N, C-alpha and C positions, 0 to 999 in steps of 0.2 A: 496560456492556453492557445494563444495565437500561434506560437511556435509548434505546439503539438499538432494543430490542424494543418499547418503549412508542411511540416515534415511528413505527416501521414499521407497527405495528398501526393507527395512525391514518392511514396512507396516504402518509407522507412517503418520499421517496427519501433514502437515508442515505449520507453519505461519512464513513468513519472516517479521521481524520487522525492524523499523528504516528506512523505505523507504522514501526517500526525492525527488526522480526524477522518471520520466516515465521509463528511461533506467534501473534504479535499479529494478523497478517493472517487466520489461521485462526479465531481467536476472534471477530474482527470479522465475518467471513462467517457463522460459526455463529450470531451474534446477529442477523444479518439485513442487514448492510451491503450496499449495492448497489455501492459504490465504495470503494477504499482509496487513501490518499495517503501513500506512503512518502517520507521526507525523506532524500535521498541524503547530503547533507553531515552531517547528524546521525548517520546510520548510520556513516559513516566516522569521525566525531569520537569515537564510542564504541569505536573500534578494530576494527570489523567490516569485512568486505569488502562494500562497498556494491553492487558489480556482482553478486556472487554472491547477495546478499540480494534484489536486484531480480529476478534470474532466478528465484529460488525463488518470489517473489511473483507473477511472471508465470504460473507454472505453476498458480496458484490460479484463473486465469481459467476453467479447466474446471469450477470449482465455481460459476460464474455470477457472479463478481464482476469488475469492471473496475478497472484502475488509472486513477484520474481525473487524477492529477498526480504528477510526480516533481520535487522541488526539487533543483537542483544548484548548486554554488558558482561555476562558471565556464562561459563559452561552450564551452570545449574539452571539459569534462565532458558538457555537453549533447549535443555531437556524438557522443560515444561511446555514449550511451544508445540511439541508433538501432540499434546493433549487437546489442543484447540481444533475443533472440527466444525 
């Protein structure tokens, strides 16, 4: 988080990657991240509901942060991401 704050203070746009939970997304936003990049497959691999986690992270957009990228393991999974709003 220190790096995010430092780079943000220097005018950089920040993408926080490897976001697996809503709490990580909140911390990244609080530190100043402009974008978050959740990893769908890794969220699922950890035994969490990746769809629910992505939905929770989408709700963070009201805090001024955009989801820059979502990685998914298959084309079928990519098609289902469109349904999350």
